[in-house]
C-alpha positions as CSV (number, residue, x, y, z in Angstrom):
1,M,-34.1,-12.5,63.9
2,P,-37.2,-13.7,66.0
3,T,-38.6,-17.1,64.7
4,D,-42.0,-15.4,64.2
5,R,-40.5,-13.0,61.7
6,I,-38.7,-15.7,59.9
7,L,-41.8,-18.0,59.6
8,A,-43.8,-14.9,58.4
9,L,-41.7,-14.7,55.4
10,G,-42.8,-18.0,54.2
11,A,-46.4,-17.8,55.3
12,E,-49.3,-19.0,53.0
13,D,-52.8,-19.9,53.3
14,D,-52.0,-23.2,55.1
15,P,-50.5,-22.1,58.4
16,T,-48.8,-25.5,58.8
17,K,-46.6,-24.9,55.7
18,F,-43.5,-22.8,55.1
19,N,-43.5,-21.7,51.4
20,M,-39.9,-21.2,50.2
21,A,-41.1,-19.4,47.0
22,H,-43.1,-16.8,49.1
23,M,-39.9,-16.2,51.2
24,G,-37.9,-15.8,48.2
25,L,-40.3,-13.3,46.4
26,R,-40.5,-11.4,49.8
27,L,-36.8,-11.0,50.2
28,A,-35.8,-10.6,46.6
29,Q,-35.3,-7.1,45.1
30,R,-36.3,-8.6,41.6
31,A,-38.1,-11.6,40.3
32,N,-38.4,-13.1,37.0
33,G,-39.7,-16.1,35.2
34,V,-37.5,-18.0,32.7
35,S,-39.7,-17.5,29.7
36,L,-42.4,-15.1,28.6
37,L,-45.2,-17.7,29.4
38,H,-43.6,-18.5,32.7
39,G,-43.5,-14.9,33.6
40,R,-47.3,-14.6,33.0
41,V,-48.1,-17.8,34.9
42,S,-45.9,-16.6,37.9
43,R,-47.7,-13.3,38.1
44,A,-51.1,-14.9,38.2
45,M,-49.8,-17.7,40.7
46,F,-48.2,-15.2,43.2
47,N,-50.8,-12.3,42.8
48,E,-51.9,-12.9,46.4
49,L,-48.5,-11.6,47.6
50,W,-49.3,-8.0,46.3
51,P,-52.8,-7.2,47.5
52,G,-54.6,-4.7,45.3
53,F,-52.5,-5.5,42.2
54,D,-53.9,-6.8,39.0
55,P,-52.0,-9.9,37.7
56,D,-50.4,-7.9,34.9
57,E,-49.1,-5.4,37.5
58,V,-47.3,-7.9,39.7
59,P,-43.6,-6.9,39.6
60,I,-42.4,-10.4,38.2
61,G,-40.7,-10.1,34.8
62,S,-39.3,-12.6,32.4
63,I,-35.8,-13.5,31.1
64,T,-35.8,-16.6,28.8
65,N,-33.1,-19.1,29.5
66,G,-30.5,-20.0,27.1
67,V,-27.7,-22.5,26.4
68,H,-23.9,-22.3,25.8
69,A,-23.2,-23.0,22.2
70,R,-19.6,-24.3,22.6
71,S,-20.7,-26.8,25.0
72,W,-23.6,-28.2,23.0
73,A,-22.8,-27.6,19.3
74,A,-21.1,-30.4,17.5
75,P,-17.5,-29.9,16.5
76,Q,-18.3,-30.1,12.9
77,W,-20.7,-27.1,13.3
78,L,-18.1,-25.1,15.3
79,Q,-15.4,-25.7,12.7
80,L,-17.6,-24.6,9.9
81,G,-18.4,-21.4,11.9
82,R,-14.8,-20.7,12.3
83,E,-14.0,-21.3,8.5
84,L,-16.9,-19.0,7.5
85,A,-16.4,-16.2,10.0
86,G,-12.7,-16.7,11.0
87,S,-13.7,-16.1,14.6
88,D,-14.7,-18.1,17.7
89,S,-17.2,-15.3,18.7
90,F,-20.4,-17.3,18.4
91,A,-22.3,-14.4,20.2
92,E,-22.1,-12.4,16.9
93,P,-25.2,-12.9,14.6
94,A,-23.1,-12.5,11.5
95,V,-21.3,-15.9,12.4
96,W,-24.6,-17.7,12.1
97,L,-26.0,-15.7,9.2
98,R,-23.0,-16.8,7.0
99,L,-24.5,-20.2,7.0
100,Q,-26.5,-18.8,4.0
101,Q,-23.3,-19.2,1.9
102,V,-22.8,-22.9,2.4
103,D,-24.3,-25.5,0.0
104,A,-27.3,-27.4,1.5
105,G,-25.6,-30.6,0.3
106,H,-22.6,-29.9,2.6
107,L,-24.8,-29.0,5.5
108,W,-26.9,-32.3,5.0
109,W,-23.7,-34.2,4.9
110,I,-22.7,-32.9,8.3
111,R,-26.2,-33.9,9.6
112,S,-25.7,-37.3,8.1
113,Q,-22.4,-37.8,9.7
114,L,-23.7,-36.8,13.2
115,R,-26.7,-39.2,12.8
116,S,-24.3,-42.1,12.0
117,L,-22.3,-41.3,15.1
118,L,-25.6,-41.4,17.2
119,V,-26.6,-44.7,15.7
120,A,-23.3,-46.3,16.5
121,D,-23.4,-45.0,20.1
122,V,-27.1,-46.3,20.6
123,R,-26.1,-49.7,19.4
124,A,-23.3,-49.9,21.9
125,R,-25.5,-48.7,24.7
126,L,-28.2,-51.0,23.8
127,R,-25.9,-54.0,23.8
128,Q,-24.5,-53.0,27.3
129,S,-28.1,-52.5,28.6
130,W,-29.3,-55.8,27.4
131,L,-26.3,-57.6,28.8
132,E,-26.7,-55.9,32.2
133,R,-30.3,-57.1,32.2
134,G,-29.2,-60.7,31.8
135,A,-29.2,-61.3,28.1
136,S,-26.5,-63.4,26.4
137,E,-24.4,-62.4,23.3
138,A,-26.1,-65.1,21.4
139,E,-29.4,-63.3,21.7
140,L,-28.2,-59.8,20.8
141,G,-27.3,-60.3,17.0
142,W,-30.2,-58.1,16.0
143,I,-28.5,-55.1,17.5
144,A,-25.9,-55.0,14.7
145,T,-28.7,-53.7,12.4
146,A,-30.8,-51.9,14.9
147,F,-31.5,-48.4,14.0
148,D,-30.5,-46.9,10.6
149,P,-28.3,-43.9,9.9
150,D,-30.6,-43.0,7.0
151,V,-33.9,-43.0,8.9
152,L,-35.7,-40.0,10.3
153,T,-34.5,-39.9,13.9
154,I,-36.6,-38.3,16.7
155,G,-35.1,-37.7,20.2
156,F,-36.8,-37.4,23.5
157,A,-34.4,-37.0,26.5
158,R,-34.8,-35.1,29.8
159,R,-35.9,-35.5,33.2
160,V,-39.0,-37.6,33.6
161,P,-41.5,-35.8,35.9
162,T,-45.1,-36.7,35.1
163,Y,-46.0,-33.3,33.7
164,K,-43.5,-33.9,30.8
165,R,-45.6,-36.9,29.6
166,L,-43.1,-39.2,28.5
167,T,-45.7,-41.8,27.4
168,L,-48.0,-39.5,25.4
169,M,-46.4,-41.1,22.3
170,L,-47.7,-44.4,23.5
171,R,-51.4,-43.5,23.7
172,D,-52.1,-45.4,20.5
173,P,-49.4,-48.1,20.4
174,D,-50.8,-49.5,17.1
175,R,-50.6,-46.2,15.4
176,L,-47.0,-45.6,16.8
177,E,-45.9,-49.0,15.5
178,K,-47.1,-48.2,12.1
179,L,-45.1,-45.1,12.1
180,L,-42.0,-47.0,13.2
181,L,-42.3,-49.8,10.6
182,D,-43.5,-47.5,7.7
183,P,-41.9,-49.3,4.7
184,E,-41.5,-46.0,2.8
185,R,-41.2,-43.4,5.5
186,P,-40.1,-45.0,8.7
187,I,-39.1,-43.1,12.0
188,Q,-36.9,-44.3,14.7
189,L,-37.2,-43.0,18.4
190,I,-34.6,-42.6,20.9
191,V,-35.8,-42.1,24.5
192,A,-33.6,-41.3,27.4
193,G,-34.0,-39.7,30.9
194,K,-34.0,-40.1,34.7
195,S,-36.7,-39.8,37.3
196,H,-36.4,-38.5,40.8
197,P,-35.7,-41.4,43.3
198,A,-38.9,-40.4,45.1
199,D,-41.1,-39.9,41.9
200,D,-42.9,-43.2,41.6
201,G,-45.0,-41.8,38.8
202,G,-41.9,-40.9,36.8
203,K,-40.6,-44.5,37.3
204,A,-43.9,-45.9,36.1
205,L,-43.7,-43.9,32.9
206,I,-40.2,-45.1,32.2
207,Q,-41.3,-48.8,32.7
208,Q,-44.0,-48.4,30.1
209,V,-41.6,-47.1,27.6
210,V,-39.1,-50.0,28.3
211,R,-41.9,-52.6,27.9
212,F,-43.0,-51.3,24.5
213,A,-39.4,-50.8,23.3
214,D,-38.7,-54.5,24.2
215,R,-41.2,-55.8,21.8
216,P,-39.4,-57.8,19.1
217,Q,-41.4,-56.2,16.3
218,V,-40.2,-52.6,17.1
219,R,-37.0,-52.9,19.3
220,H,-34.9,-52.0,16.1
221,R,-36.7,-48.8,15.9
222,I,-37.4,-47.6,19.4
223,A,-35.1,-47.7,22.5
224,F,-35.0,-46.4,26.1
225,L,-31.4,-45.7,27.0
226,P,-30.5,-45.9,30.7
227,N,-27.9,-44.0,32.7
228,Y,-28.6,-40.7,31.0
229,D,-25.8,-38.1,31.3
230,M,-24.2,-35.3,29.6
231,S,-22.0,-37.5,27.3
232,M,-25.1,-39.4,26.0
233,A,-27.1,-36.0,25.7
234,R,-24.5,-34.4,23.4
235,L,-24.8,-37.2,20.9
236,L,-28.5,-37.1,20.9
237,Y,-28.5,-33.4,20.3
238,W,-26.0,-33.7,17.5
239,G,-27.6,-36.6,15.8
240,C,-31.4,-36.3,16.1
241,D,-33.3,-34.7,13.2
242,V,-36.4,-33.7,15.3
243,W,-36.6,-33.0,19.0
244,L,-39.9,-34.0,20.7
245,N,-41.4,-32.2,23.6
246,N,-44.9,-32.6,24.7
247,P,-45.3,-31.3,28.4
248,L,-48.7,-30.4,29.9
249,R,-49.1,-26.7,29.2
250,P,-48.5,-24.4,31.0
251,L,-46.3,-26.4,33.4
252,E,-43.0,-26.2,31.5
253,A,-41.0,-23.3,32.8
254,C,-38.7,-23.0,29.9
255,G,-37.0,-26.3,28.7
256,T,-33.8,-25.7,26.9
257,S,-33.2,-29.1,25.4
258,G,-34.8,-28.0,22.2
259,M,-32.4,-25.2,22.0
260,K,-29.4,-27.5,22.1
261,S,-30.9,-29.5,19.3
262,A,-31.5,-26.5,17.2
263,L,-27.8,-25.4,17.5
264,N,-27.0,-28.6,15.6
265,G,-29.6,-28.3,12.8
266,G,-32.5,-30.1,14.5
267,L,-36.0,-29.0,14.3
268,N,-38.5,-28.9,17.1
269,L,-41.8,-30.7,17.4
270,S,-43.5,-29.4,20.6
271,I,-46.4,-28.2,22.5
272,R,-46.2,-24.5,22.7
273,D,-45.1,-24.2,26.3
274,G,-41.9,-22.7,27.8
275,W,-39.4,-21.2,25.3
276,W,-41.2,-22.6,22.3
277,D,-44.3,-20.6,22.9
278,E,-42.4,-17.5,22.1
279,W,-39.9,-18.7,19.6
280,Y,-42.1,-20.7,17.3
281,D,-42.8,-18.8,14.0
282,G,-44.5,-21.4,11.8
283,E,-41.2,-22.1,9.9
284,N,-38.8,-23.4,12.4
285,G,-40.5,-26.5,13.5
286,W,-43.9,-27.8,14.3
287,E,-46.6,-27.0,16.9
288,I,-48.5,-29.9,18.6
289,A,-51.9,-28.4,19.2
290,S,-52.7,-28.0,22.9
291,A,-56.2,-28.9,24.2
292,D,-56.0,-26.3,27.0
293,G,-59.8,-26.0,27.6
294,V,-60.4,-29.7,28.0
295,A,-60.8,-30.5,31.6
296,D,-60.6,-34.3,31.4
297,P,-56.9,-35.2,31.5
298,E,-57.4,-38.5,29.7
299,R,-59.4,-36.8,26.8
300,R,-56.8,-34.1,26.7
301,D,-54.0,-36.5,26.3
302,D,-56.0,-38.5,23.5
303,L,-56.5,-35.3,21.7
304,E,-52.8,-34.0,21.9
305,S,-51.3,-37.5,21.1
306,S,-53.6,-37.7,17.9
307,G,-52.3,-34.3,16.8
308,L,-48.7,-35.6,17.4
309,Y,-49.3,-38.7,15.3
310,N,-50.9,-36.5,12.5
311,L,-47.9,-34.3,12.3
312,L,-45.6,-37.1,12.1
313,E,-47.5,-38.7,9.3
314,Q,-48.4,-35.7,7.3
315,A,-45.7,-33.1,7.8
316,V,-42.5,-34.3,9.5
317,A,-41.8,-37.5,7.6
318,P,-42.7,-36.2,4.2
319,K,-40.3,-33.2,4.7
320,F,-37.5,-35.6,5.5
321,Y,-37.9,-38.1,2.7
322,E,-38.7,-35.9,-0.2
323,R,-35.3,-35.7,-1.8
324,D,-33.6,-34.1,-4.8
325,E,-31.3,-35.9,-7.3
326,R,-28.4,-35.6,-4.8
327,G,-30.3,-37.3,-2.1
328,V,-30.6,-34.0,-0.2
329,P,-34.1,-33.2,1.2
330,R,-35.8,-30.7,-0.9
331,D,-36.4,-28.7,2.1
332,G,-32.9,-29.4,3.4
333,W,-32.2,-25.7,4.0
334,R,-34.9,-25.7,6.6
335,W,-33.6,-28.9,8.1
336,C,-30.1,-27.6,8.7
337,A,-29.3,-24.0,8.4
338,T,-32.5,-22.3,9.5
339,P,-32.5,-23.6,13.2
340,C,-28.7,-22.6,13.5
341,R,-29.1,-19.3,11.7
342,R,-32.1,-18.1,13.5
343,W,-31.7,-19.5,17.0
344,G,-27.8,-19.6,17.4
345,P,-27.4,-16.0,18.5
346,K,-30.5,-16.0,20.6
347,C,-29.8,-19.3,22.5
348,W,-26.4,-18.3,23.4
349,L,-26.6,-14.6,24.0
350,P,-24.8,-14.2,27.4
351,A,-26.5,-12.4,30.3
352,W,-25.0,-9.1,31.4
353,C,-21.9,-9.5,33.5
354,A,-22.1,-13.3,33.2
355,T,-19.0,-13.6,31.1
356,T,-15.4,-13.1,31.7
357,S,-15.3,-10.2,29.2
358,S,-18.2,-8.4,30.7
359,T,-16.8,-8.9,34.2
360,T,-13.6,-7.4,33.1
361,T,-15.3,-4.3,31.5
362,R,-17.1,-3.8,34.8
363,R,-13.8,-3.9,36.7
364,R,-12.2,-1.4,34.3
365,R,-15.2,0.9,34.9
366,I,-14.5,0.7,38.7
367,R,-10.8,1.2,38.1
368,G,-11.6,4.2,36.0
369,A,-13.4,5.8,38.9
370,R,-10.4,5.2,41.3
371,P,-7.3,5.2,39.1
372,S,-4.1,4.1,40.3
373,V,-0.9,6.0,40.8
374,S,1.2,6.7,37.7
375,P,4.8,5.8,38.4
376,T,6.2,8.0,35.4
377,T,4.3,11.3,35.8
378,A,4.5,12.0,39.5
379,P,7.4,14.5,40.4
380,S,9.5,13.6,43.3
381,S,8.1,16.5,45.4
382,A,4.6,15.7,44.7
383,G,2.6,13.3,46.9
384,P,1.1,10.1,45.6
385,R,-2.2,11.9,44.7
386,A,-0.8,14.4,42.4
387,G,0.3,11.7,40.0
388,R,-3.1,10.3,39.5
389,L,-4.2,9.6,35.9
390,P,-7.2,11.6,34.7
391,A,-10.4,9.4,34.8
392,A,-13.3,9.7,32.4
393,G,-16.4,10.5,34.4
394,R,-14.7,11.7,37.6
395,S,-16.4,14.8,39.1
396,S,-14.7,18.2,39.0
397,V,-15.2,18.3,42.9
398,A,-13.1,15.1,43.2
399,A,-10.4,16.4,40.8
400,N,-10.1,19.7,42.7
401,R,-9.9,17.9,46.0
402,D,-7.0,15.6,44.8
403,H,-5.4,18.7,43.3
404,R,-5.5,20.5,46.6
405,R,-4.2,17.5,48.4
406,G,-1.3,17.2,46.1
407,Q,-0.5,21.0,46.5
408,R,-0.3,20.5,50.2
409,R,1.9,17.5,50.1
410,A,4.1,19.3,47.6
411,A,4.5,22.2,50.0
412,R,5.4,19.9,52.9
413,H,8.1,18.3,50.8
414,S,9.5,21.5,49.4
415,A,13.0,23.0,50.5
416,A,11.1,25.5,52.7
417,G,8.9,23.0,54.1
418,L,11.9,20.8,55.0
419,Q,13.8,23.8,56.6
420,A,10.8,24.6,58.8
421,D,10.7,21.0,59.9
422,L,14.4,21.1,60.6
423,D,13.9,24.3,62.8
424,R,11.2,22.7,64.8
425,N,13.1,19.5,65.2
426,R,16.1,21.4,66.5
427,A,14.0,23.5,68.8
428,A,12.7,20.1,70.3
429,G,16.3,18.7,70.7
430,R,16.1,16.3,67.7
431,T,17.9,16.4,64.3
432,A,16.7,15.5,60.8
433,T,20.0,15.7,59.1
434,R,19.4,12.6,57.1
435,R,16.1,13.8,55.7
436,G,17.4,17.2,54.9
437,D,20.4,15.8,53.2
438,R,18.3,13.6,51.0
439,A,16.0,16.4,50.1
440,S,18.9,18.7,49.1
441,G,20.5,16.0,46.9
442,A,23.2,15.3,49.5
443,G,23.7,12.1,51.4
444,Q,25.4,9.0,50.2
445,G,25.1,5.1,49.8
446,R,21.7,3.5,50.0
447,H,19.7,6.5,50.7
448,R,20.7,8.2,47.5
449,R,20.2,5.1,45.5
450,R,16.7,4.5,47.0
451,A,15.8,8.1,46.3
452,A,16.4,7.7,42.7
453,G,14.6,4.3,42.6
454,P,11.0,3.4,41.9
455,D,9.9,4.4,45.5
456,H,11.1,7.8,44.8
457,R,9.4,8.2,41.4
458,R,6.1,7.0,42.9
459,Y,5.8,8.5,46.4
460,G,8.1,11.4,46.1
461,A,11.0,11.7,48.8
462,Y,11.9,8.4,50.4
463,R,10.7,8.3,54.0
464,H,11.9,6.1,56.8
């Protein structure tokens, strides 16, 4: 392909740049965003590639991302699902709906178990982190009581690009400290993540969180965990009661971390961006009001952080600490079963032809259109085509064609056909005694044994 043609595929307004997204859209047969909101944003963003189209007419759809339940749900929840449904098929909504049968106290006991596991892991990681930074064991006695398995635990763990606003919670440090140290309704905050090596802005955000978390007054209630990986992420999704997400709307394409928390009974506290924009229904978590119309970014951050603090003080903490006589939150059903029951089937619904079972089904359809030879129904005098199994969906034209081919082969292998072949061979000075003997049932030794074997049943008369 000429170089000019290749460069034209990625052309944009700036002739010095090659746009990979433009090239992908020009070459792709289909394109989609990874959430409803992302699809709308993409149609407006790439409208110029379809001159004369309104943004709503741009052929970019949306398929919302999901997560794999068995990879991210805690073993305790998976075992409970097996006991309720007697099945490992977590794609079936009925498996999740059966959580209605479970007592709220048992569900809360599982949540408390998972929170305790998370606290133990956080303490171990905190100790290791401080030792790597040069602290001595004598200075780390406070870690033994850092974090509390009975305190409302909020998680924030993901990549740290600037648009995700890791430090929005730090806009008012005094107010955050008051929330962390509240004598009646305290919260504890676990932060983890990684920035791109070339993203200096993301690194600066992490440094701000670390400096705040190192303060002696609050270090037992907030921590930044380094070396974020999947093993750490699993425990965070299992043990956090609330999952925090505060991106700059509408820059979040989807964001699946909140789905993983929901699979484990966690609730989401998030800006309505990405997947949360379409799944939030007023009962499955909380919406942080987004100041979309505010042009000043500093003012916008102030407004949205204030909304975050208000929700923590007036909605989230009260729901967690209002308990019944058993020590279970009065709204405990909402804290445990609702996210699993409502979101489990949606989060994990597999894409078409993306699983082993769907791939197998597709292959069966292909084999149905081109069935294999039956080794038991083909008579010895019929060719390989005559023994084909009937296939659903095969056209009558194809069936008639195969039937005619089978008839022709049968005629060639009949006694009269073999006699005609014998006459022609003799006239040409050749013999076909062995072939004629086998066709008439004569012949001895290996030829007769092979004629009665699998080759004979499948292909008719044995041939050299």
